[in-house]
C-alpha positions, -999 to +999 in steps of 0.1 A: -505+466+414-491+479+382-503+514+368-521+503+337-506+522+309-522+559+296-534+553+261-519+579+235-539+605+220-528+590+185-515+556+174-479+557+155-473+558+122-469+521+105-436+514+095-428+490+067-403+463+074-379+476+049-383+510+066-379+496+101-350+475+096-332+506+075-338+531+102-325+504+128-294+494+108-287+537+103-289+540+143-264+510+150-239+520+122-237+558+135-234+548+172-215+515+171-190+522+146-161+506+163-167+482+191-143+453+203-160+419+212-141+392+229-155+353+225-146+319+211-153+311+172-179+286+170-189+279+132-166+292+104-169+294+070-153+311+040-174+317+008-160+339-019-131+352+000-155+365+026-156+347+061-187+341+080-184+328+116-202+327+149-185+343+182-200+326+215-197+329+251-211+307+275-248+319+271-252+341+240-238+343+204-232+368+174-230+367+139-201+379+125-187+389+090-155+397+076-151+406+040-121+393+020-104+428+021-103+427+055-096+387+059-063+392+037-049+408+065-054+383+091-023+363+095-037+336+110-065+308+102-099+311+116-108+277+133-139+268+155-125+265+196-103+298+188-106+325+215-103+361+195-111+396+201-131+412+173-132+450+163-159+463+141-190+477+136-224+465+145-252+459+115-282+449+106-288+426+076-322+438+061-331+412+039-327+383+068-335+408+097-302+396+112-284+411+139-245+411+127-210+426+133-191+434+105-155+428+117-123+445+102-097+435+128-092+400+146-064+397+172-063+360+192-065+361+230-030+355+245-010+349+218+002+372+191-012+369+155+022+360+140+032+332+166-004+320+163-001+317+122+032+302+128+021+275+149-010+267+126+011+265+094+037+243+114+009+220+123-003+216+088+033+216+072+039+188+095+010+167+090+016+168+052+053+156+056+072+186+043+095+184+078+102+146+077+142+139+079+135+116+049+127+139+022+158+159+031+189+157+007+222+160+013+242+194+009+272+188-015+307+185-001+321+210-025+297+229-044+308+246-076+277+271-079+262+285-054+226+309-054+225+331-032+187+345-027+187+377+000+186+414+001+214+433-024+218+459+006+229+455+045+256+433+058+244+399+053+255+397+018+290+414+025+295+390+053+284+358+033+306+368+007+334+375+030+331+339+044+329+321+012+357+340-004+380+332+029+369+298+032+371+290-008+385+312-035+368+307-073+333+294-061+306+306-090+280+325-066+252+339-082+231+366-062+194+367-068+184+403-054+150+400-032+133+424-007+133+402+030+110+424+045+073+436+036+041+423+020+060+420-018+092+399+001+075+365+002+063+370-036+096+380-048+115+349-026+091+324-041+099+338-074+138+338-069+136+300-062+112+293-090+136+309-115+168+293-103+150+259-104+143+264-140+177+280-150+196+249-133+232+242-127+235+255-095+244+228-067+231+244-033+204+275-029+213+296+003+182+318+015+196+343+041+184+372+060+197+387+093+178+390+125+150+412+133+113+413+149+089+386+142+070+412+118+103+413+097+108+376+099+070+372+087+080+363+050+100+336+056+071+324+079+048+326+045+030+291+033+043+301-001+077+305+006+079+272+023+063+252-002+084+266-029+117+256-009+100+222-008+093+222-044+130+228-051+148+206-071+182+227-055+192+215-022+184+241+001+199+260+031+180+283+056+200+310+072+176+334+086+176+353+117+200+346+147+205+313+164+173+316+187+151+327+158+132+296+141+110+301+110+090+278+088+118+279+067+142+264+086+121+233+088+114+229+055+150+238+040+172+208+036+198+222+061+194+249+088+220+273+097+220+294+127+228+327+112+238+338+076+274+337+083+270+303+095+250+291+063+282+304+044+308+285+066+282+252+065+280+251+025+317+247+014+350+238+040+379+259+041+404+253+010+435+250+032+413+223+057+406+204+020+441+209+011+455+190+046+430+162+043+440+157+011+474+160+019+472+135+049+450+109+024+478+114+000+504+102+024+482+075+041+478+062+003+518+064-003+528+045+031+498+016+022+512+014-014+548+010-005+536-014+025+517-033-003+549-032-030+569-049-002+548-075+008+541-083-028+583-086-036+586-107-005+559-127-017+573-133-054+605-136-043+593-170-019+571-182-052+606-178-073+624-200-047+595-226-042+594-261-057+567-254-079+582-228-101+617-252-101+594-279-114+577-263-141+604-272-169+593-310-161+555-304-157+559-289-189+575-320-205+546-340-189+522-319-207+538-321-242+539-359-238+499-356-231+493-336-256+508-360-280+489-388-269+459-369-273+467-364-305+474-394-317+446-406-302+423-379-321+439-390-356+430-426-350+395-416-346+395-396-374+408-423-395+385-449-383+355-425-390+352-430-428+350-470-422+321-462-394+303-441-418+302-466-449+290-491-422+258-467-414+254-459-452+251-497-460+228-501-431+205-473-442+201-489-478+193-524-461+167-502-445+154-489-482+153-519-496+130-537-469+108-502-472+081-524-494+074-542-461+075-515-436+047-498-467+026-529-459+025-520-422-003-492-429-026-519-447-021-543-420-028-517-393-064-509-410-067-548-410-061-552-374-085-520-366-112-537-386-111-571-370-108-552-334-142-534-342-158-564-353-144-581-322-158-556-301-192-557-320-196-595-315-187-595-277-210-568-273-240-587-289-231-619-268-229-599-233-266-587-240-278-619-249-263-635-216-275-607-197-309-613-214-309-648-198-296-639-169-326-615-161-351-643-172-335-671-149-337-641-119-373-638-129-379-674-123-361-678-093-383-649-076-412-671-086-395-704-069-381-687-042-397-695-003-391-661+007-417-651-025-442-677-010-436-665+026-443-627+013-478-642+003-486-648+042-471-685+047-446-690+073-423-720+080-417-742+111-389-757+125-368-766+154-341-747+168-307-760+155-327-782+125-325-773+091-356-792+077-393-778+082-419-793+105-443-805+076-467-825+106-484-814+135-479-850+148-442-848+147-441-821+176-454-825+211-469-799+237-445-778+252-418-779+224-404-747+216-398-742+177-394-713+155-416-697+129-398-681+099-422-652+084-415-632+052-399-607+080-378-617+112-388-651+130-409-661+159-403-683+189-434-703+196-444-731+225-465-757+214-498-759+235-520-781+212-514-807+183-540-825+165-567-809+162-583-775+148-579-745+166-612-727+183-616-701+154-613-732+124-588-746+103-567-722+083-577-737+050-608-759+042-645-759+049-666-743+076-659-748+110-674-778+128-695-771+163-683-787+192 
């Protein structure tokens, strides 16, 4: 059915493995230098700054590598399950004979790279608690020193300075110039925040920038800037972009302002408004003080007319009399005290005179202890003798006990209700019911025969007689 192959005139030159792989790799690099592939990341590993991952679809997979220099330009994090479009060149890794694609650009499918990076970073920092409301600090109502981190050129700085000077003149404002877009902007912002914290003396720090495209606002979505704001010891305000623009800095900062000018308005109240509130508070305080003074004057007048105040001289005379009585009692007590002390000294002298008898107590205590020991010893010996005598009598009782006789196989017969034993067979009649006491338990017996031995002979005596 199939034609048989035509044999070649000569067999092909054999390649070494290295030669074959090198030739195939050269063909791939020259013909597939720029190819785009779409698929889902199945496995991803970052080693030494290089990215190694696998791109797959429903039925196939492709190994891929992106070097550190190209990976740094990817704004989002490579994660399994992420659908991306790769651009790169096909290659054959000779040491393992592994077919792969060398990637130099990656784009997510359906979303922009910056938006995906924003969502990934937001989720990660939120999980760490950097957006938590409990870590937000209050902005001082009247800051004396304000640090302003923004671009030295442009209208943002002028607008903010104009708003601050219009609302409250005399504020100490320190401007730290930085780039607010471009690759070096994030590094300069981080350095500015750290420098201002080391310097100290600032009540609030404002990070400001005007509106722009997502690419222009990328430095304010940088993880390094977010962590620098989170670690700041100075309360921070983020005034970046327009009202609809949200950056990572807005979530991390202690207060988010929709615009840079709004940040300048939020950081300090208008001076005339403060003066108006202070004036109102002063008027309320004066009215309250006047009202309280009037109330206290009226209360004092009432107290001056009260009976308690008019009767004060009489109470003073009563207290003077009580003090005089207490003084007399104290003088009498002090006069009697020497006689009491003399009596106590006499009693002490009599005790000292009886000291010889007190010293005799120790010797008598020793004698009593000796007598107690002798009594305990004699009582013990007497108890041992009585215990030995009791044991001897108990053994004699055991020998004479009827229970000991029963234990050797004997029994005692007696009529029910009688306490005397039956000692003769003639004292019972046939049919009488008697009780037989054994060593263990009793038997109820009915008399069947009396006056002659049993068929198997008498229990005691000589041999059985023939009938």
